[in-house]
C-alpha positions in Angstrom: -94.5 -80.3 63.0 -90.8 -80.3 62.5 -89.4 -79.9 59.0 -88.5 -83.6 58.7 -92.0 -84.6 59.6 -93.4 -82.1 57.1 -91.3 -83.8 54.4 -92.5 -87.2 55.5 -96.1 -86.0 55.4 -95.6 -85.0 51.8 -93.9 -88.2 50.6 -96.0 -90.9 52.3 -99.7 -91.5 52.8 -100.1 -94.3 55.3 -103.0 -94.0 57.6 -101.0 -95.0 60.7 -98.7 -92.0 60.2 -101.6 -89.7 59.5 -103.3 -90.7 62.7 -100.3 -89.8 64.9 -98.3 -87.1 63.2 -100.8 -84.5 62.1 -101.2 -84.9 58.3 -104.3 -83.3 56.8 -106.7 -83.5 53.8 -109.2 -81.7 51.5 -112.9 -82.2 52.3 -115.3 -81.4 49.4 -114.2 -78.2 47.5 -110.7 -76.9 48.2 -111.5 -73.7 50.1 -107.9 -72.5 50.5 -107.2 -69.1 49.2 -104.2 -66.7 49.3 -104.7 -63.7 51.5 -104.7 -61.4 48.5 -107.6 -63.4 47.0 -109.8 -63.3 50.2 -112.9 -61.2 50.0 -113.5 -61.4 53.8 -112.0 -58.3 55.5 -112.2 -60.0 58.9 -110.2 -63.0 57.8 -107.6 -60.8 56.2 -107.1 -58.9 59.4 -106.9 -62.1 61.4 -104.2 -63.4 59.0 -101.9 -60.5 60.0 -101.6 -62.0 63.5 -100.7 -65.6 62.3 -97.1 -66.7 61.8 -95.1 -69.4 60.1 -92.4 -71.5 61.9 -89.5 -71.5 59.5 -86.1 -73.0 60.1 -83.2 -70.6 60.3 -81.5 -72.0 57.2 -84.5 -70.9 55.2 -84.3 -67.3 56.4 -81.6 -64.9 55.1 -80.9 -61.2 55.0 -80.0 -60.0 51.5 -80.4 -56.3 52.3 -80.8 -54.0 55.3 -84.2 -54.4 56.8 -85.3 -57.2 54.4 -85.6 -60.9 55.1 -85.7 -63.4 52.3 -87.6 -66.7 52.7 -86.5 -69.7 50.6 -88.2 -73.1 50.2 -88.7 -75.8 47.6 -91.8 -75.6 45.5 -94.6 -78.1 45.9 -93.8 -79.5 42.4 -90.1 -80.0 43.3 -91.2 -81.9 46.4 -93.0 -84.4 44.2 -96.5 -82.9 43.9 -98.1 -82.7 40.5 -97.7 -79.5 38.5 -101.5 -79.5 38.3 -101.8 -79.1 42.0 -103.0 -75.8 43.3 -100.1 -73.6 44.5 -97.6 -76.0 42.9 -95.1 -73.2 42.1 -95.2 -71.6 45.5 -92.4 -72.2 48.2 -92.9 -74.6 51.1 -90.7 -72.9 53.7 -92.9 -73.3 56.9 -93.0 -76.4 59.0 -95.7 -75.3 61.4 -98.1 -72.4 62.0 -98.8 -70.2 65.1 -100.8 -67.2 66.2 -100.5 -64.2 68.5 -102.3 -64.3 71.9 -100.3 -61.7 73.8 -97.9 -58.9 73.1 -95.0 -61.4 73.0 -96.9 -64.7 73.3 -97.6 -67.1 70.5 -99.6 -70.4 70.5 -98.8 -73.4 68.3 -99.2 -77.2 68.4 -97.4 -79.1 71.1 -95.7 -81.4 68.6 -94.2 -78.4 66.9 -92.4 -77.1 70.0 -91.3 -80.1 72.0 -88.0 -78.9 73.4 -85.8 -75.8 73.7 -83.9 -76.8 70.6 -87.1 -76.5 68.5 -87.4 -73.0 70.0 -83.8 -72.1 69.2 -83.6 -73.5 65.6 -86.7 -71.8 64.2 -87.9 -68.3 63.4 -91.5 -67.1 63.6 -92.4 -65.1 60.5 -95.4 -62.9 60.1 -96.5 -61.8 56.6 -95.2 -65.0 54.9 -97.7 -64.6 52.2 -98.1 -64.1 48.4 -98.1 -60.3 47.7 -98.3 -60.6 43.9 -99.1 -63.5 41.6 -96.3 -62.4 39.3 -93.6 -62.6 42.1 -92.3 -66.1 42.8 -90.0 -65.2 45.7 -91.1 -64.0 49.1 -89.4 -61.3 51.2 -90.7 -59.7 54.4 -89.6 -56.8 56.6 -87.0 -57.6 59.2 -89.6 -56.4 61.8 -91.9 -59.3 60.8 -89.4 -61.9 62.0 -89.1 -63.1 65.6 -87.2 -65.6 67.5 -88.5 -68.0 70.2 -87.2 -67.0 73.6 -88.6 -69.9 75.6 -91.4 -72.4 75.8 -93.8 -71.4 78.5 -95.9 -74.6 78.5 -96.0 -77.6 76.2 -98.3 -80.6 76.2 -98.4 -83.6 73.8 -100.4 -86.3 75.5 -100.9 -89.5 73.5 -103.6 -90.8 75.9 -106.0 -88.0 75.7 -104.7 -86.4 72.5 -104.1 -83.0 74.1 -101.6 -81.0 72.0 -100.6 -77.4 72.4 -97.7 -75.1 73.2 -97.4 -71.5 74.2 -94.1 -69.7 73.7 -92.6 -66.3 74.4 -91.1 -64.4 71.5 -87.8 -62.5 71.8 -89.6 -59.1 71.8 -93.1 -57.6 71.8 -95.0 -57.8 68.5 -96.0 -54.4 67.2 -98.5 -53.3 64.6 -100.5 -56.5 64.9 -103.7 -57.3 66.8 -103.5 -59.7 69.7 -106.2 -62.2 68.7 -109.4 -62.9 70.7 -109.9 -66.4 72.0 -112.5 -68.4 73.9 -112.0 -68.4 77.6 -114.7 -70.8 78.8 -117.2 -73.3 77.4 -117.0 -75.1 74.1 -117.8 -74.4 70.5 -121.1 -76.0 69.3 -121.5 -78.8 66.8 -122.1 -77.6 63.2 -120.7 -74.1 63.9 -119.0 -72.6 60.9 -115.2 -72.3 61.3 -112.2 -71.0 59.3 -108.5 -71.9 59.6 -105.5 -69.7 58.7 -102.1 -71.1 58.4 -99.5 -72.7 56.2 -100.6 -76.0 54.5 -97.6 -78.1 53.4 -95.4 -75.1 54.4 -97.0 -72.8 51.8 -97.5 -69.0 52.2 -100.5 -68.1 54.3 -103.8 -69.7 53.2 -107.3 -68.9 54.5 -109.7 -71.8 54.3 -113.3 -71.4 55.3 -116.4 -73.5 54.4 -115.9 -75.9 57.3 -118.1 -76.9 60.2 -117.6 -78.6 63.6 -118.4 -82.3 63.2 -118.0 -83.7 66.7 -116.9 -82.7 70.2 -114.4 -84.7 72.4 -113.0 -84.0 75.8 -109.8 -82.3 74.7 -110.5 -81.5 71.0 -113.2 -81.2 68.4 -113.2 -82.6 64.8 -114.1 -80.7 61.6 -114.0 -81.0 57.8 -111.2 -78.3 57.5 -109.0 -78.2 54.4 -105.6 -78.6 56.1 -102.3 -80.3 55.5 -99.0 -80.9 57.3 -97.7 -77.4 58.0 -101.1 -76.3 59.2 -100.2 -77.8 62.6 -100.5 -75.0 65.1 -102.9 -73.0 62.9 -105.6 -71.0 64.6 -109.2 -72.2 64.0 -111.6 -69.4 64.3 -115.4 -69.1 64.8 -116.3 -67.9 61.2 -119.0 -65.6 62.5 -117.1 -63.8 65.4 -113.4 -64.2 64.6 -112.8 -65.6 68.0 -110.2 -68.4 68.2 -111.8 -71.8 69.1 -108.8 -74.0 68.9 -105.5 -75.2 67.4 -105.2 -77.5 64.4 -103.2 -80.5 65.4 -104.1 -83.7 63.5 -106.0 -85.1 60.5 -106.2 -87.6 57.6 -103.6 -88.3 54.8 -103.1 -85.2 52.7 -101.4 -86.5 49.5 -101.9 -89.7 47.5 -100.0 -91.0 44.4 -101.6 -90.4 41.0 -100.2 -93.1 38.7 -101.5 -91.4 35.6 -99.4 -88.4 36.3 -96.5 -90.0 38.1 -96.7 -87.6 41.1 -98.8 -86.8 44.1 -102.1 -85.0 44.4 -104.3 -83.8 47.2 -106.4 -86.5 48.9 -110.0 -85.4 48.3 -112.9 -86.7 50.4 -116.6 -85.6 50.7 -117.5 -83.1 53.3 -119.0 -85.8 55.5 -116.5 -88.7 55.0 -113.1 -89.4 56.4 -111.9 -89.1 60.0 -112.0 -85.3 60.1 -109.3 -82.9 61.3 -108.7 -82.5 65.1 -108.6 -79.2 66.8 -107.3 -78.8 70.4 -109.6 -76.5 72.4 -107.9 -73.2 73.1 -109.4 -73.4 76.6 -107.0 -76.3 77.3 -104.2 -73.8 77.8 -104.1 -72.7 81.4 -102.0 -69.6 80.8 -104.8 -68.2 78.7 -107.5 -68.7 81.3 -106.2 -66.1 83.8 
């Protein structure tokens, strides 16, 4: 999702937009946690190989070897102060994950043309390191450019949605993630998503299951928002990637009592569900 679409996903909540542009929602309890608050060692390790797509204007170099990430807080974007993570920055517009030494997968609607590749950085370790620290800085070695789009699909007829890109150099010190190469995930399988809801620093959200299977994607009750587009969805038991988060229901609704927006909360079994492109749709990963 581009930055402009992310802002729109925050400011409006029409169902027609949600159905086509990848906005997301909370189902049941809000299972999102910062990486530092996760008690699952496997999920924490997986998060190290996930990255945020951040526009170049939000990335600066204040000192040698250090990259500073800037972004408006959720509250300044119109969300209620009572919202979780309301004081954290919203710098990311999409999410992605590492599938090769220099290969990254994201949603097809995040990388539609070479200009999208050229105008964004891919930042690993965009996460909260300390509750007392409001700003986020990462090592220069954690920031990569997009060299080229290897393959990109955004098909409105069958809802297929993925992109695989080549980074400007090999990624070091991070695990190349495991992914399914054949077959399909089963209904009711426990899953977890790792990415950047509403552009926030990395969040891990488990407690979800597969609801239904379609030809090109499956649906689940994942707690995801705009900015999660391109997030890896993992089998919660094995840590193997099952798919790419691409679409969902409306994420924020207006609260007249507070005069601001709050997360749209549904029961675990209601709503349209969040759509996840099968990782096996990507031909380059089936060799």
